[in-house]
C-alpha positions as CSV (number, residue, x, y, z in Angstrom):
1,M,-19.2,8.3,5.3
2,H,-16.8,7.0,8.0
3,I,-13.3,6.6,6.7
4,G,-10.5,4.8,8.5
5,L,-7.2,6.4,7.5
6,Y,-4.3,3.8,7.5
7,F,-1.1,5.9,7.2
8,G,2.1,4.3,6.2
9,S,5.2,4.2,4.1
10,F,4.1,0.8,2.8
11,N,7.7,0.1,1.7
12,P,6.4,-2.4,0.5
13,I,2.8,-3.1,1.4
14,H,2.4,-6.7,2.7
15,N,-0.2,-9.2,3.9
16,G,0.1,-8.0,7.5
17,H,-1.1,-4.5,6.5
18,L,-3.9,-6.0,4.5
19,I,-5.1,-8.3,7.3
20,I,-5.2,-5.5,9.8
21,A,-7.1,-3.2,7.3
22,N,-9.6,-5.9,6.5
23,H,-10.2,-6.7,10.2
24,I,-10.8,-3.0,10.8
25,A,-13.1,-2.7,7.8
26,E,-15.1,-5.7,9.1
27,H,-15.1,-5.0,12.9
28,C,-15.1,-1.2,13.3
29,A,-17.6,1.5,12.5
30,V,-15.9,2.5,9.2
31,D,-17.3,2.3,5.7
32,K,-13.9,2.3,4.0
33,V,-10.2,2.1,4.8
34,W,-8.0,4.5,2.9
35,F,-4.3,3.5,2.6
36,V,-2.6,6.9,2.9
37,L,0.8,6.5,1.5
38,S,3.4,8.8,3.2
39,P,6.1,9.9,0.8
40,R,8.3,10.7,3.8
41,N,7.6,9.8,7.4
42,P,9.2,12.5,9.7
43,L,9.9,9.8,12.4
44,K,11.5,7.2,10.1
45,E,14.7,6.7,8.1
46,T,14.1,7.5,4.4
47,R,17.2,6.0,2.8
48,S,15.6,2.7,1.9
49,L,12.3,4.1,0.6
50,L,11.3,3.1,-2.8
51,N,9.9,6.0,-5.0
52,E,6.5,7.0,-3.7
53,Y,4.8,6.4,-7.0
54,D,6.1,2.9,-7.2
55,R,5.0,2.2,-3.6
56,L,1.5,3.7,-4.5
57,H,1.3,1.4,-7.5
58,L,2.1,-1.6,-5.3
59,V,-0.7,-0.5,-2.9
60,K,-3.1,-0.3,-5.8
61,L,-2.1,-3.8,-6.9
62,A,-2.6,-5.1,-3.4
63,I,-6.1,-3.6,-2.8
64,K,-7.6,-3.6,-6.3
65,D,-10.2,-6.3,-5.6
66,N,-11.5,-5.0,-2.3
67,P,-14.3,-2.4,-2.6
68,K,-13.8,-1.4,1.1
69,F,-10.2,-0.2,0.4
70,R,-8.9,2.8,-1.4
71,S,-5.4,4.2,-2.0
72,S,-4.6,7.8,-1.3
73,D,-1.8,9.9,-2.6
74,I,-3.0,13.0,-0.8
75,E,0.3,13.5,1.1
76,F,2.1,13.7,-2.3
77,K,0.4,17.1,-2.7
78,L,1.2,18.4,0.8
79,P,4.4,19.9,2.1
80,K,7.0,17.3,3.1
81,P,7.6,15.8,5.5
82,S,4.0,14.9,5.9
83,Y,2.4,15.3,9.3
84,T,-0.8,13.4,10.2
85,I,-2.5,16.4,11.6
86,D,-1.9,18.5,8.5
87,T,-3.3,15.6,6.3
88,L,-6.3,15.3,8.6
89,T,-7.0,19.0,8.4
90,Y,-6.7,19.0,4.7
91,L,-9.0,16.0,4.2
92,S,-11.6,17.3,6.7
93,E,-11.8,20.6,4.6
94,K,-11.8,18.8,1.3
95,Y,-14.4,16.1,2.3
96,P,-16.6,17.9,5.0
97,K,-19.3,15.2,4.9
98,N,-16.9,12.5,5.9
99,T,-15.7,11.5,9.3
100,F,-12.1,10.5,9.6
101,N,-10.6,8.0,12.0
102,V,-6.8,7.4,12.3
103,I,-5.7,3.7,12.3
104,M,-2.5,2.9,14.1
105,G,-0.7,0.1,16.1
106,S,-0.3,0.4,19.8
107,D,3.5,0.9,19.2
108,S,2.7,4.1,17.3
109,F,0.1,5.2,19.9
110,Q,2.8,4.9,22.6
111,N,4.7,7.6,20.8
112,I,1.8,9.8,19.8
113,Q,3.0,12.6,22.1
114,R,6.0,13.0,19.7
115,W,3.6,13.8,16.8
116,K,3.0,17.3,15.6
117,N,0.0,18.9,17.4
118,F,-1.0,15.5,18.9
119,E,-3.3,17.3,21.4
120,H,-5.3,18.7,18.6
121,L,-5.4,15.3,16.8
122,I,-6.6,13.3,19.8
123,A,-9.2,16.1,20.7
124,N,-10.7,16.1,17.2
125,Y,-10.3,12.7,15.6
126,A,-11.2,9.2,16.8
127,I,-8.3,6.7,16.8
128,I,-8.5,3.0,16.1
129,V,-5.6,1.2,17.7
130,Y,-4.8,-2.4,17.0
131,N,-2.8,-4.1,19.7
132,R,0.8,-5.1,19.0
133,P,2.7,-7.5,21.2
134,A,4.9,-5.9,23.8
135,F,3.3,-2.4,23.3
136,P,0.5,-2.1,25.9
137,I,-1.6,1.0,26.0
138,T,-1.0,2.5,29.4
139,N,-2.0,6.1,28.7
140,T,-4.9,7.0,26.5
141,H,-4.2,10.8,26.6
142,N,-8.0,11.0,26.8
143,A,-8.3,10.2,23.1
144,Q,-11.5,8.9,21.5
145,L,-10.0,5.4,21.3
146,T,-11.2,2.1,19.9
147,V,-8.8,-0.7,20.8
148,L,-9.0,-4.0,19.1
149,D,-7.2,-7.3,18.8
150,A,-6.6,-7.7,15.1
151,P,-4.8,-10.8,13.8
152,I,-1.1,-9.8,13.7
153,L,1.4,-11.5,11.4
154,D,5.1,-11.1,12.4
155,I,5.9,-9.6,9.0
156,S,7.7,-6.4,8.4
157,A,8.6,-4.4,5.3
158,T,12.2,-4.4,6.6
159,F,12.2,-8.2,6.6
160,I,10.8,-8.3,3.1
161,R,13.5,-5.9,1.8
162,K,16.2,-8.0,3.5
163,Q,14.8,-11.1,1.9
164,L,14.9,-9.4,-1.5
165,K,18.5,-8.3,-1.0
166,L,19.5,-11.9,-0.2
167,G,17.8,-13.1,-3.4
168,K,15.1,-14.9,-1.4
169,S,11.4,-15.3,-2.3
170,I,8.8,-13.0,-0.7
171,R,5.9,-15.2,-1.9
172,Y,3.1,-15.4,0.6
173,L,4.4,-12.3,2.4
174,T,2.7,-10.0,-0.1
175,P,-0.1,-10.5,-2.5
176,I,1.2,-12.4,-5.5
177,E,0.7,-9.4,-7.9
178,V,2.8,-7.3,-5.6
179,S,5.6,-9.9,-5.2
180,D,5.7,-10.6,-8.9
181,Y,5.8,-6.8,-9.7
182,I,8.6,-6.3,-7.2
183,V,10.7,-9.1,-8.6
184,E,10.0,-8.2,-12.2
185,N,11.2,-4.6,-11.5
186,R,14.1,-5.6,-9.3
187,Y,12.9,-3.4,-6.4
188,Y,14.8,-3.4,-3.1
189,I,17.8,-5.4,-4.4
190,N,20.4,-2.6,-4.2
């Protein structure tokens, strides 16, 4: 089975994530997209992160009706901070019959040389890159690359968290079950 691994903090998951994942599931050679929730991204600030189990629950709410999607807490079980190459190595050993592709935006791909063992990653795993405005791909690093233009919404988890702190609605930015659960549990307001 061909699996697209969509890594992220998903703090919180929003419709922009889901649109990209669905576009990849429909237009790339993957059978499923796994949302791999990162408890702690080594390249991002962690102060505003919601508990990883709460974020995982929000991911599960968001994707529950799509059989092409699956949530993964695999990085919860690995040493922190989680590095993509370590997760890929672990998954490849655990599921040897599967082929794994890494999904990322062109902004992340521009910084791939900062990733742990990026040379090993690009030599051994295919990468699906969706174009993000203002982040052209100028160096492929000889990676096995699929570049696509997915529909991009100008939504960010940072914006959603700011809206919540201001007491504003996040309806239509996330699936309704996600926004209802966030509001009900008063996430991101402090």
